[in-house]
C-alpha positions in Angstrom: 22.4 -119.3 -56.6 19.0 -117.6 -56.2 20.8 -114.3 -55.9 22.6 -114.7 -59.2 19.4 -115.5 -61.0 17.8 -112.2 -59.7 20.7 -110.2 -61.1 20.6 -111.8 -64.5 16.9 -111.2 -64.7 17.3 -107.5 -63.9 20.0 -107.0 -66.6 17.7 -108.7 -69.2 14.9 -106.3 -68.4 17.2 -103.3 -68.9 18.3 -104.5 -72.3 14.7 -105.0 -73.4 13.8 -101.5 -72.2 16.7 -99.9 -74.1 15.7 -101.5 -77.4 12.0 -101.1 -77.0 11.9 -98.0 -79.4 13.9 -96.4 -82.1 15.8 -93.3 -81.0 15.2 -89.9 -82.6 18.2 -88.0 -84.1 19.0 -84.4 -83.2 19.5 -81.8 -85.9 22.6 -79.6 -85.4 21.7 -76.9 -87.8 20.2 -76.0 -91.1 22.2 -73.5 -93.1 21.3 -71.4 -96.1 24.2 -71.5 -98.6 22.5 -69.4 -101.3 20.4 -71.6 -103.6 20.6 -74.6 -101.4 19.9 -75.5 -97.7 22.4 -77.8 -95.9 21.1 -80.0 -93.1 23.5 -81.3 -90.3 22.5 -83.8 -87.6 23.9 -86.3 -85.1 23.6 -89.8 -86.5 21.5 -92.5 -84.8 22.7 -94.0 -81.6 20.8 -97.3 -82.2 23.2 -100.2 -82.3 21.2 -102.8 -84.2 21.9 -103.5 -87.8 18.4 -103.2 -89.2 18.7 -99.6 -90.2 16.2 -98.4 -92.8 17.0 -94.7 -93.4 16.8 -91.1 -92.5 13.7 -89.6 -94.0 13.9 -85.9 -94.7 10.5 -84.2 -94.3 10.0 -80.6 -95.5 7.4 -77.8 -95.5 7.5 -74.3 -97.1 5.7 -71.9 -94.8 4.6 -71.8 -91.2 1.5 -73.9 -91.7 0.3 -76.9 -93.6 1.6 -80.5 -93.9 5.1 -81.8 -94.4 6.2 -83.8 -97.4 9.0 -86.3 -97.8 11.9 -84.6 -99.5 14.3 -87.6 -99.6 15.6 -90.6 -97.8 19.3 -91.1 -96.7 20.0 -94.8 -96.4 23.6 -94.5 -95.0 23.4 -95.0 -91.3 26.6 -93.0 -90.8 25.5 -89.9 -92.8 25.1 -86.7 -90.9 24.5 -84.2 -93.8 22.1 -83.6 -96.6 21.8 -80.8 -99.2 18.4 -79.6 -100.3 19.4 -78.6 -103.8 17.7 -75.5 -105.3 15.7 -74.9 -102.1 15.9 -71.1 -102.4 15.4 -70.6 -106.1 12.2 -69.3 -107.6 11.0 -66.8 -105.0 10.9 -66.3 -101.3 11.0 -69.5 -99.2 10.6 -70.3 -95.5 11.6 -73.9 -95.1 10.9 -76.1 -92.1 12.5 -79.6 -91.7 12.4 -82.6 -89.4 14.2 -86.0 -89.8 12.5 -89.4 -89.3 14.8 -92.2 -88.2 13.5 -95.6 -89.3 14.9 -99.0 -88.2 13.6 -102.1 -86.5 15.6 -102.0 -83.4 12.5 -102.2 -81.2 8.8 -102.5 -81.1 8.5 -98.8 -82.2 10.5 -98.6 -85.4 10.6 -94.8 -86.2 11.3 -91.6 -84.3 11.1 -87.9 -85.4 13.5 -85.1 -84.6 12.5 -81.7 -83.5 11.2 -79.4 -86.3 13.7 -76.6 -87.2 13.7 -73.8 -89.8 16.7 -72.5 -91.6 19.3 -70.7 -89.5 19.7 -67.3 -91.0 20.7 -65.3 -87.9 23.0 -65.6 -85.0 21.0 -65.3 -81.8 23.7 -65.3 -79.2 25.8 -62.1 -79.4 29.3 -61.7 -77.9 30.7 -58.5 -76.6 34.2 -57.5 -75.5 34.7 -57.5 -71.7 37.7 -55.2 -71.8 40.7 -53.9 -73.7 43.8 -53.2 -71.7 47.4 -52.1 -72.2 50.1 -54.4 -70.9 52.4 -51.7 -69.4 55.7 -53.6 -69.8 55.2 -54.3 -73.6 52.8 -51.6 -74.6 50.6 -54.2 -76.3 46.8 -54.3 -76.2 45.0 -57.2 -74.7 41.4 -57.9 -75.7 39.2 -60.3 -73.8 35.5 -61.5 -73.8 33.3 -64.3 -72.4 32.8 -67.6 -74.1 29.7 -67.8 -76.4 27.4 -70.5 -75.2 25.4 -70.9 -78.4 25.2 -74.6 -79.5 26.0 -73.6 -83.1 28.7 -71.0 -82.3 31.8 -71.3 -84.5 34.4 -68.5 -84.4 35.3 -65.0 -83.0 36.7 -62.2 -85.2 38.4 -59.4 -83.2 38.6 -56.1 -85.1 40.7 -53.0 -84.8 39.3 -49.6 -85.9 41.5 -48.6 -88.8 39.9 -45.2 -89.6 37.3 -43.1 -87.7 36.0 -41.0 -90.6 34.7 -42.9 -92.3 34.7 -45.7 -89.8 36.5 -48.8 -91.1 37.8 -51.9 -89.3 40.4 -54.5 -90.0 41.1 -57.8 -88.4 43.5 -57.9 -85.4 46.5 -59.6 -87.0 46.7 -63.3 -86.5 43.4 -63.6 -84.6 40.8 -63.9 -87.4 38.5 -66.9 -86.9 39.8 -67.7 -83.4 38.2 -70.0 -80.8 40.0 -68.3 -77.9 38.4 -65.7 -75.7 41.6 -63.6 -75.4 43.9 -62.1 -78.0 46.9 -59.7 -78.0 47.3 -57.0 -80.7 51.0 -57.2 -81.5 51.0 -54.7 -84.3 53.7 -52.2 -83.3 51.9 -49.5 -85.4 49.0 -49.7 -82.9 50.5 -47.5 -80.2 48.2 -46.8 -77.2 50.6 -44.1 -76.0 49.6 -41.9 -79.0 45.8 -42.0 -78.8 42.9 -44.2 -77.7 42.6 -47.3 -79.8 39.2 -48.9 -80.6 38.3 -52.5 -80.9 35.1 -54.6 -81.5 34.2 -58.2 -81.7 32.5 -60.1 -84.5 31.2 -63.7 -84.3 30.2 -66.4 -86.7 28.0 -69.4 -86.1 28.4 -72.8 -87.8 26.3 -71.6 -90.7 28.5 -68.6 -91.3 26.0 -66.1 -90.0 27.6 -63.1 -88.3 26.6 -61.7 -85.0 25.9 -58.1 -84.0 28.8 -55.6 -84.6 29.3 -52.0 -83.7 26.9 -51.9 -80.8 29.5 -51.9 -78.0 33.1 -51.2 -79.1 35.8 -50.6 -76.5 38.7 -48.1 -76.5 42.0 -48.2 -74.6 42.5 -45.6 -71.8 44.8 -42.9 -73.2 46.8 -41.4 -70.4 48.7 -38.1 -70.8 51.1 -36.3 -68.5 52.3 -32.7 -68.1 54.8 -31.5 -65.5 54.7 -28.1 -63.7 58.2 -27.7 -62.2 57.2 -24.4 -60.8 54.4 -25.8 -58.7 56.2 -29.1 -58.4 53.3 -31.1 -59.6 52.3 -33.6 -62.3 48.9 -33.3 -64.1 47.4 -36.5 -65.3 44.5 -36.7 -67.7 43.0 -39.7 -69.4 40.2 -40.7 -71.8 37.0 -42.2 -70.4 36.5 -45.9 -70.5 32.7 -45.4 -70.5 30.9 -43.0 -72.8 28.1 -42.8 -75.4 27.9 -41.1 -78.8 25.3 -40.8 -81.6 26.2 -42.4 -84.9 25.3 -41.2 -88.3 22.0 -43.0 -88.2 21.0 -41.3 -84.9 21.6 -44.4 -82.8 23.2 -44.2 -79.4 26.3 -46.3 -79.2 27.8 -47.4 -75.9 31.6 -47.4 -75.9 33.2 -49.5 -73.2 31.3 -50.4 -70.0 28.0 -48.8 -69.0 29.7 -47.4 -65.9 33.1 -47.2 -64.3 33.2 -47.6 -60.6 36.6 -46.1 -60.0 39.9 -45.1 -61.6 43.0 -46.1 -59.7 46.2 -44.2 -60.1 49.5 -46.1 -59.9 52.9 -44.6 -59.5 56.5 -45.6 -59.6 59.5 -43.5 -58.5 62.9 -44.4 -60.0 63.5 -48.1 -59.6 61.1 -48.5 -56.7 58.1 -50.8 -56.7 54.8 -49.6 -58.3 52.4 -48.5 -55.7 48.7 -47.4 -55.6 48.8 -43.6 -55.3 45.1 -42.8 -55.1 41.7 -43.5 -56.6 39.0 -41.2 -58.0 35.4 -41.6 -59.0 34.4 -43.2 -62.4 33.4 -39.7 -63.7 36.8 -38.1 -62.9 39.3 -38.0 -65.7 42.2 -36.0 -64.2 44.5 -35.9 -61.2 47.2 -33.6 -59.7 50.2 -35.2 -58.0 52.7 -33.3 -55.9 56.2 -34.4 -56.8 59.8 -33.9 -55.7 62.0 -32.4 -58.5 64.9 -34.5 -59.6 63.1 -37.8 -59.8 62.1 -40.2 -62.6 58.4 -41.0 -62.3 56.0 -43.3 -64.1 52.2 -43.5 -63.9 49.3 -45.6 -65.2 45.6 -45.7 -64.7 43.4 -48.7 -64.0 39.6 -48.6 -64.5 37.3 -50.8 -62.4 34.0 -51.9 -63.9 30.9 -51.2 -61.7 29.8 -54.8 -61.3 30.1 -57.5 -58.7 32.6 -59.4 -60.9 36.0 -57.8 -61.0 36.8 -56.5 -64.5 39.6 -54.0 -65.1 41.2 -52.0 -67.9 44.7 -50.5 -67.7 46.0 -47.4 -69.6 49.3 -46.8 -71.3 52.3 -46.1 -69.1 53.6 -42.5 -69.0 57.0 -41.4 -67.8 58.8 -38.1 -66.9 62.3 -37.3 -65.7 62.3 -34.1 -63.7 65.3 -32.2 -62.5 66.1 -29.6 -59.9 65.8 -26.0 -61.2 68.9 -23.8 -60.8 67.5 -20.5 -59.7 69.5 -17.3 -60.3 70.7 -16.8 -56.8 74.3 -15.6 -57.6 73.5 -12.7 -59.9 75.8 -9.8 -59.4 75.8 -6.1 -60.5 79.5 -6.0 -61.5 79.7 -2.2 -61.9 77.8 1.0 -62.4 79.7 3.4 -64.6 79.0 6.9 -66.1 80.0 7.6 -69.7 82.5 10.5 -69.2 82.1 11.6 -72.8 78.4 12.4 -72.5 77.5 12.4 -68.8 74.1 11.2 -70.1 74.5 7.5 -69.9 75.1 5.1 -67.0 76.2 1.6 -67.9 75.3 -1.4 -65.8 77.1 -4.6 -66.2 75.3 -7.7 -64.8 76.8 -11.1 -64.4 74.7 -14.3 -64.2 76.4 -17.5 -63.2 76.7 -20.4 -65.7 73.7 -22.8 -65.7 71.6 -20.6 -63.6 68.1 -20.3 -65.1 66.4 -17.0 -65.3 63.5 -15.6 -67.2 64.4 -11.9 -66.9 66.1 -9.3 -64.7 64.3 -6.3 -63.3 66.4 -3.2 -63.0 65.5 -0.9 -60.1 66.7 2.7 -59.6 66.4 5.5 -57.2 68.0 9.0 -57.0 68.9 8.8 -53.3 69.8 6.2 -50.8 66.7 6.8 -48.7 64.0 6.3 -51.3 63.2 2.6 -52.2 64.2 2.0 -55.8 61.5 1.5 -58.4 61.5 -0.7 -61.5 62.7 1.0 -64.6 63.1 -1.9 -67.1 62.9 -5.6 -67.6 65.8 -7.4 -69.3 64.6 -10.6 -71.0 66.7 -13.7 -71.2 67.6 -14.1 -74.9 69.5 -17.3 -74.3 72.6 -15.8 -76.0 74.9 -17.9 -73.9 76.7 -14.8 -72.6 76.9 -14.6 -68.9 77.7 -10.8 -68.9 74.7 -8.5 -69.7 74.9 -4.8 -70.1 72.3 -2.1 -69.8 72.5 1.6 -70.6 70.4 3.9 -68.5 69.9 7.3 -70.2 69.9 9.9 -67.4 71.7 13.1 -66.5 74.6 11.9 -64.5 76.3 15.3 -64.2 73.9 16.6 -61.5 73.1 13.7 -59.3 74.1 10.2 -58.4 71.8 7.2 -58.9 71.3 3.9 -57.0 70.7 0.6 -58.7 69.6 -2.9 -57.8 69.0 -6.0 -59.9 66.2 -8.4 -59.1 66.5 -12.0 -60.5 63.3 -13.6 -61.8 63.5 -17.4 -62.2 61.8 -19.4 -65.0 58.7 -19.7 -62.8 58.3 -15.9 -63.0 59.2 -15.5 -59.4 61.5 -12.9 -58.0 64.0 -15.0 -56.1 67.1 -12.8 -55.4 68.1 -9.1 -55.3 71.6 -7.8 -55.6 73.1 -5.3 -53.2 72.4 -1.7 -54.1 75.2 0.0 -56.1 75.5 3.6 -57.1 77.1 5.8 -59.7 79.9 8.2 -58.8 79.0 11.9 -59.0 82.1 14.1 -59.5 82.0 17.7 -58.4 84.8 20.1 -59.4 85.5 23.6 -58.1 88.1 25.8 -59.9 90.0 28.4 -57.9 93.5 30.1 -58.4 94.4 27.8 -61.3 93.5 24.8 -59.3 90.7 22.3 -59.6 89.3 20.8 -56.4 87.6 17.4 -57.0 85.0 15.8 -54.7 83.0 12.6 -55.2 80.8 10.2 -53.4 82.0 6.8 -52.2 81.3 3.8 -54.6 79.4 1.1 -52.8 78.8 -2.6 -53.5 81.9 -4.6 -54.2 82.2 -7.2 -51.5 86.0 -7.1 -51.6 86.0 -3.3 -51.2 87.8 -0.5 -53.1 91.5 -0.5 -53.5 91.9 3.0 -54.9 90.3 5.7 -57.1 92.1 6.6 -60.3 91.8 10.1 -61.5 91.6 10.9 -65.2 91.8 14.4 -66.8 90.4 15.1 -70.2 91.5 17.6 -72.9 89.1 18.5 -75.6 90.5 18.1 -79.0 89.9 20.2 -82.1 87.3 17.8 -83.4 85.3 18.1 -80.2 86.3 14.8 -78.7 87.9 14.5 -75.3 91.1 12.6 -74.7 91.5 11.3 -71.2 94.7 10.6 -69.4 95.5 9.1 -66.0 97.0 11.8 -63.8 96.9 10.2 -60.3 95.3 7.9 -57.9 94.2 8.1 -54.2 93.5 5.4 -51.6 90.1 3.9 -51.1 89.4 6.0 -48.0 89.8 9.4 -49.8 87.1 11.0 -51.9 88.7 14.3 -52.8 91.7 15.5 -54.9 93.3 18.8 -55.8 94.7 19.2 -59.3 97.5 21.7 -59.2 99.1 21.0 -62.6 96.4 22.2 -64.9 97.4 22.5 -68.6 96.5 25.6 -70.5 93.3 24.0 -71.9 91.3 21.7 -69.6 87.9 20.3 -69.3 
């Protein structure tokens, strides 16, 4: 029984201690709404019914005494409007609230003294903007604002750069979240860097700092060099500064990037980490195998102890194997018998083979290496037979030709076998013409026979040729015994 009495005695002391004095209220904020000032507070926690009122004390200026502005007699009130507070010149108001009741031996308590909240003192900045590579959407994130009077975040997208204008990220104006996704399909990070900034509002509607630290997406670009079998990656920096129109240095993105990581995917394989470069490096060469479908993206790592990243847009390329001109043939080398001053070359390139130009080489004997005489450019005509006329004196000597095939990488990749013109020598004696000629080289299947044509000059000066005979491939002379009265 003695133990029970002790417990009851202790509880009674606690109750007396709790109600020994009136509790002060806490002011939430004091907002300037133009002509008026609005006060917001947390109502009294005293539980007794003998409430007298909230007395609003006010002072204009940083010194001097306070005066009673008004008394709010409703215990459950938490707001008051100081009507016309800001009319009639510059004012600098200070307020405190006196809570009066008779709940204890001390019947009143004062709140802290606060002035009007005209500024937001706890700025918020973007942590990172990043591209979600599967959807091509931009993700914007930031830390929670710890200010007691914080209200809302306003994420912005840079609409134009000259002049600089911003617009709200659609659907995220006045959010309490610390993460939003820009779902506007017109905002395509694969076309250029996209800039974002974060605005804030406190419970009085005051806005925070803006334009001091915007962030831009990493814009990755890709070019392929099939000749060197490489991909060249270049990207925009995630950390840089510039000077605005007012001469102020603006930091874009983080103060420093520790590293950029390069990720790669080949065909349908898994994405893998290819390499990393320093935070000041903005390009990379990757050796590739032609004929593959390849994708890349870049991920920046912030130079802090806390892991913060930003991912670029995804770039893709589908390479193919080049078809070098390895089957080019010099079909024939033929002298124009009407003039003896032209040698016609007929070149065949195989369908789908890719060539930039053909180099024609020529020499006047079989011992001297041929030298280049002309370059035949690929005009993409679609014709696989190409002719070239070489203006030379074919009546006194024979000529040797070779074609060099140059691929689209400007590399000489193949040379044809050497082919030659046929030099015909005739000797007339006793109403006979003795014909001698050199062997024609090149055709892989060999020569079947030589056909012999004889020409007669007509009255108009032209020559009419007629087939008179043929000899086997292993003969290179002929005697014409049946000469007409006029021959040439």
